[in-house]
C-alpha positions in Angstrom: -8.5 -9.6 98.6 -10.7 -8.5 101.5 -9.8 -4.9 101.0 -10.5 -5.1 97.3 -13.9 -6.7 98.0 -14.7 -4.0 100.5 -13.9 -1.2 98.1 -15.8 -2.9 95.3 -18.9 -3.3 97.5 -18.8 0.3 98.6 -18.5 1.5 95.0 -21.4 -0.7 93.9 -23.5 0.6 96.8 -22.7 4.2 95.8 -23.5 3.4 92.1 -26.9 1.8 92.7 -28.0 4.4 95.2 -27.0 7.3 92.9 -28.7 5.8 89.9 -32.1 6.1 91.7 -31.4 9.7 92.8 -30.4 10.7 89.2 -33.5 9.3 87.5 -35.8 12.4 87.8 -33.4 15.0 86.4 -34.1 14.3 82.7 -37.8 13.5 83.4 -38.9 16.5 85.4 -37.9 19.5 83.3 -40.2 18.5 80.3 -43.0 17.8 82.8 -42.8 21.3 84.3 -41.5 23.5 81.5 -42.8 22.0 78.2 -46.1 23.8 78.4 -48.5 20.9 78.5 -50.7 21.0 81.6 -50.9 18.1 84.0 -51.6 17.4 87.7 -48.0 18.1 88.7 -47.3 21.4 87.0 -50.8 22.9 87.7 -50.9 22.2 91.5 -52.8 25.1 93.2 -52.4 27.2 90.1 -48.7 28.0 91.0 -46.2 28.8 88.2 -44.8 25.6 86.8 -41.2 26.8 87.3 -41.9 27.5 90.9 -43.3 24.0 91.4 -40.2 22.7 89.6 -37.9 24.5 92.0 -39.8 23.2 95.0 -39.7 19.7 93.6 -35.9 20.0 93.3 -35.7 21.4 96.9 -37.5 18.6 98.7 -35.2 15.7 97.9 -32.1 17.7 99.1 -34.0 18.6 102.2 -34.4 14.9 103.0 -30.7 14.4 102.1 -29.8 17.3 104.4 -31.5 15.6 107.4 -30.3 12.2 106.4 -26.6 13.2 106.0 -26.7 15.1 109.3 -28.0 12.1 111.3 -27.0 8.9 109.5 -23.2 9.4 109.6 -23.2 9.9 113.4 -25.8 7.2 113.9 -23.5 4.8 112.1 -20.7 5.8 114.4 -22.9 4.5 117.2 -24.8 1.6 115.7 -22.4 0.4 113.0 -22.1 1.0 109.2 -23.7 -2.3 108.0 -27.1 -2.1 109.7 -27.6 1.5 108.8 -26.7 0.8 105.1 -29.1 -2.1 104.9 -32.0 -0.2 106.4 -31.5 3.0 104.3 -31.0 1.2 101.0 -34.1 -0.9 101.4 -36.0 2.2 102.5 -34.9 4.2 99.5 -36.3 1.4 97.3 -39.7 1.9 98.9 -39.3 5.7 98.2 -38.9 5.0 94.5 -42.1 2.9 94.5 -44.0 5.9 96.1 -42.4 8.2 93.5 -43.7 6.0 90.7 -47.2 5.9 92.2 -47.2 9.7 92.5 -46.3 10.2 88.9 -49.0 7.7 87.9 -51.6 9.5 89.9 -50.2 13.0 88.9 -50.2 13.8 92.6 -47.8 16.6 93.4 -48.2 16.2 97.3 -47.4 12.5 97.1 -44.5 13.2 94.8 -43.1 15.7 97.3 -43.5 13.2 100.1 -41.9 10.4 98.2 -38.9 12.5 97.1 -38.4 13.7 100.7 -38.4 10.2 102.1 -36.1 8.9 99.4 -33.7 11.7 100.0 -33.8 11.1 103.7 -32.6 7.5 103.3 -30.2 8.3 100.4 -28.2 10.3 102.9 -26.2 7.1 103.5 -23.4 8.3 101.2 -21.7 9.7 104.4 -21.9 6.2 105.9 -20.2 4.6 102.9 -17.4 7.1 102.9 -17.0 6.6 106.7 -16.8 2.9 106.2 -13.9 3.3 103.8 -12.2 5.9 106.0 -12.4 3.5 109.0 -10.8 0.5 107.3 -8.3 2.1 105.0 -5.6 4.7 105.5 -2.9 6.6 103.7 -2.8 6.8 99.9 -5.1 3.8 99.6 -7.9 5.6 101.5 -7.5 8.7 99.3 -7.7 6.5 96.1 -10.6 4.5 97.4 -12.6 7.6 98.2 -11.8 8.9 94.7 -13.0 5.6 93.3 -16.2 5.9 95.3 -16.7 9.4 93.9 -16.3 7.8 90.5 -19.0 5.3 91.3 -21.3 8.2 92.4 -20.5 10.0 89.1 -21.2 6.8 87.1 -24.6 6.6 88.8 -25.3 10.1 87.6 -24.4 8.8 84.1 -26.4 5.5 84.3 -29.4 7.1 86.0 -30.2 9.6 83.2 -29.4 7.0 80.5 -31.8 4.6 82.2 -34.4 7.3 82.4 -34.0 8.3 78.8 -34.0 4.7 77.6 -37.0 3.5 79.6 -39.3 6.5 79.9 -40.7 5.8 76.5 -42.2 2.6 78.0 -43.9 4.7 80.7 -43.0 7.6 82.9 -43.0 5.3 86.0 -40.8 2.5 84.5 -37.4 4.0 85.5 -38.5 4.2 89.1 -39.7 0.6 89.3 -36.3 -0.5 87.9 -34.5 1.7 90.4 -36.5 0.2 93.3 -35.6 -3.3 92.2 -31.9 -2.5 91.9 -31.9 -1.1 95.4 -33.5 -4.2 96.8 -30.7 -6.2 95.2 -28.2 -3.8 96.7 -29.6 -4.4 100.1 -28.9 -8.1 99.6 -25.4 -7.2 98.5 -24.8 -5.2 101.6 -25.9 -8.1 103.8 -23.7 -10.6 102.0 -20.5 -8.6 101.5 -20.0 -6.0 104.2 -18.5 -7.3 107.5 -20.5 -7.4 110.6 -19.4 -5.0 113.3 -20.2 -4.4 116.9 -22.2 -1.3 117.9 -20.6 1.2 120.2 -20.8 0.1 123.9 -22.2 3.5 124.8 -25.7 3.5 126.3 -27.0 6.6 124.6 -30.2 6.2 122.7 -30.5 7.0 119.0 -32.4 10.2 119.9 -29.5 11.3 122.1 -27.1 10.6 119.3 -29.3 12.5 116.9 -29.5 15.5 119.2 -26.0 15.7 120.5 -23.7 14.0 117.9 -25.2 15.3 114.6 -22.8 16.6 111.9 -23.3 20.2 112.8 -22.0 19.6 116.3 -18.5 19.6 114.6 -18.9 23.3 113.9 -17.7 24.1 117.4 -14.2 23.7 116.0 -12.9 26.8 114.2 -11.3 25.0 111.3 -14.4 23.0 110.6 -16.5 26.2 110.6 -14.1 27.6 108.0 -14.4 24.3 106.0 -18.2 24.5 106.2 -18.3 28.1 104.9 -16.0 27.3 102.0 -17.6 24.0 101.2 -21.1 25.6 101.3 -20.0 28.3 98.8 -18.5 25.8 96.4 -21.4 23.4 96.6 -23.9 26.2 96.0 -22.2 26.7 92.7 -22.2 23.0 91.9 -25.9 22.6 92.8 -26.9 25.7 90.9 -25.2 24.1 87.9 -26.6 20.6 88.1 -30.1 21.6 89.2 -30.7 24.1 86.5 -28.6 23.1 83.5 -31.4 20.6 82.5 -33.8 23.6 82.5 -31.3 25.6 80.4 -31.2 22.7 78.0 -35.0 22.8 77.7 -35.2 26.6 77.2 -32.2 27.2 74.9 -31.3 24.2 72.7 -34.9 22.9 73.2 -33.9 19.5 74.4 -36.4 16.9 75.9 -35.7 14.0 78.3 -33.5 12.0 75.8 -31.3 15.0 74.9 -30.8 15.9 78.6 -29.9 12.3 79.3 -27.2 12.2 76.7 -25.6 15.5 77.7 -25.7 14.3 81.3 -24.2 11.1 80.2 -21.3 13.0 78.6 -20.7 15.0 81.8 -20.8 12.0 84.1 -18.7 9.8 81.8 -16.0 12.5 81.9 -16.3 12.8 85.7 -16.0 9.1 86.1 -12.9 8.8 83.9 -11.3 11.8 85.7 -12.1 10.3 89.2 -10.0 7.2 88.3 -6.8 9.1 88.6 -7.8 12.3 90.5 -7.0 10.7 93.8 -3.3 9.9 92.9 -0.6 11.3 95.1 0.7 14.8 94.2 3.5 17.1 95.3 1.0 20.0 95.3 -0.7 20.6 98.7 -4.3 19.3 98.8 -5.9 22.7 99.5 -4.1 24.4 96.6 -5.3 21.7 94.3 -8.8 22.0 95.7 -8.7 25.8 95.2 -7.7 25.6 91.5 -10.3 22.9 91.0 -13.0 25.2 92.5 -11.9 28.0 90.2 -12.1 25.6 87.2 -15.6 24.6 88.1 -16.6 28.3 88.4 -15.2 29.0 84.9 -17.3 26.2 83.4 -20.5 27.4 85.2 -19.8 31.0 84.0 -19.3 29.8 80.5 -22.8 28.1 80.6 -24.4 31.3 82.0 -22.7 33.7 79.5 -21.9 31.7 76.4 -23.9 30.7 73.4 -25.6 27.3 73.0 -22.5 25.5 71.8 -20.2 27.0 74.4 -22.8 26.1 77.0 -23.0 22.5 75.9 -19.3 22.1 76.0 -19.1 23.8 79.4 -21.7 21.3 80.8 -19.5 18.3 79.9 -16.2 19.9 80.8 -17.4 20.8 84.2 -16.8 17.2 85.1 -13.0 17.5 85.2 -12.5 20.1 87.9 -15.5 18.9 89.9 -14.0 15.3 90.0 -10.7 16.6 91.2 -12.3 18.7 93.9 -14.4 15.8 95.2 -11.4 13.5 95.2 -9.2 15.8 97.2 -11.4 17.4 99.9 -12.9 14.2 101.5 -9.4 12.5 101.7 -7.9 15.6 103.3 -10.7 15.9 105.8 -10.4 12.2 106.7 -6.7 12.7 107.5 -7.1 16.1 109.3 -10.3 15.6 111.3 -10.7 11.8 111.5 -10.2 11.8 115.3 -13.7 13.4 115.6 -15.4 10.4 114.0 -15.3 9.6 110.3 -19.1 9.3 110.1 -19.7 12.7 111.5 -16.9 14.3 109.4 -18.2 12.8 106.1 -21.7 13.6 107.3 -20.8 17.3 107.6 -19.4 17.3 104.0 -22.6 15.6 102.7 -24.9 17.8 104.8 -23.2 20.9 103.5 -23.9 19.7 99.9 -27.5 19.1 100.8 -28.0 22.5 102.4 -26.6 24.1 99.3 -29.1 22.1 97.2 -31.9 23.5 99.2 -30.7 27.1 99.2 -30.0 27.2 95.4 -33.2 25.4 94.5 -35.2 28.0 96.4 -33.1 30.8 94.9 -33.5 29.3 91.5 -37.2 29.0 91.8 -37.3 32.8 92.0 -34.4 33.8 89.7 -35.6 31.5 86.9 -38.8 33.4 86.7 -36.7 36.2 85.2 -33.9 34.1 83.5 -32.4 30.7 84.2 -28.9 32.1 83.5 -29.2 34.3 86.6 -29.0 31.4 89.0 -26.1 29.9 87.0 -24.2 33.2 87.2 -24.7 33.3 91.0 -23.4 29.8 91.2 -20.2 30.7 89.3 -19.5 33.7 91.6 -19.9 31.5 94.7 -17.6 28.7 93.4 -15.0 31.3 92.4 -15.1 32.8 95.9 -14.6 29.4 97.4 -11.5 28.8 95.4 -10.1 32.2 96.4 -10.9 31.5 100.1 -9.2 28.1 100.0 -6.0 29.6 98.8 -6.1 32.2 101.6 -7.0 29.5 104.2 -4.0 27.4 103.3 -1.6 30.2 103.8 -2.9 30.9 107.3 -3.2 27.2 108.4 -0.6 25.9 110.8 -0.6 22.9 113.2 -3.1 20.1 113.7 -6.8 21.1 114.0 -7.8 18.3 116.5 -6.0 15.5 118.4 -4.8 13.1 115.8 -5.0 15.6 113.0 -2.2 16.5 110.6 -0.7 19.8 109.8 -0.5 19.5 106.0 -2.6 21.9 104.1 
């Protein structure tokens, strides 16, 4: 019963956190690409698409820093206090976002999205909490269910935005702030108290010397970082710019984007329920084929007609759910001796770095054609799948003390 309650609490925390993060995606493209001038898309006279790309970049930049630091900090100070602090702080970030939209202040919007992203980097802490307390097949399944909760948040967030934005553009963010305040209370009530590490190092020393990138001194983790970065570049190119594709080609507004996103996230959530089940196929081989499947869906969006593109957006959820169920569980088994918070932080940090790189690349490439950044994402994801297959063949023996040899 305690284990089930712990998994349920982690999934609810992931769900409510992701709902808030997903809110802007159906709201922002019409603000920046629909042609009507406002204080957000006319800032300093810059091209609206460039401002849109920068707006996409700033939240992942905060996530990058948060995921780099929060996982290792939770290794030192405990999962529960870090989750309470960051969840409540993210609620305040949504309040600032609402005020920025109300005032049509692009600088305040950027500041609010950065701060919210910084504190929403607690996904690594949630994963580390499950990795700490569970093991074996249950840990793999629980991490898969947690991924399903994240996907469900990407479903519920756009639906909430599409349903409530008609009441006012700031309404979705006020709702998200209230939900995160309630989530903070949930964390306090459900998650078990834990003792902080007896080490005497300060938080600044932990941040400087035990951040997620510190793991890159290990050769296998460097390889993992490169492969994960390539795959997540493809993923972020897809999810950052398919809403813009929906505006430019089918001519969708916020409700249409929300419904397509709902279909994508519903399929990912359904797939995640069974994606973490045991398999006779080696984890890295399954991850490789999942990466190639994701690349095929992104390529279909870039190269196909409108109907092919719409189908590709939704079907992308299947291979992506499998990939994200397989890789964190494999990493927890193989590299857990290095600290689950740091390991999960490295995975999340890599994703955030990919967000930043592809948002910046897309802010330039979309000036010519939105499909260019999607095509680049397909190539990078396909390369990651190919590289995973080659890596598995060469892998032998445990990577670190306590690791496993299975690839």
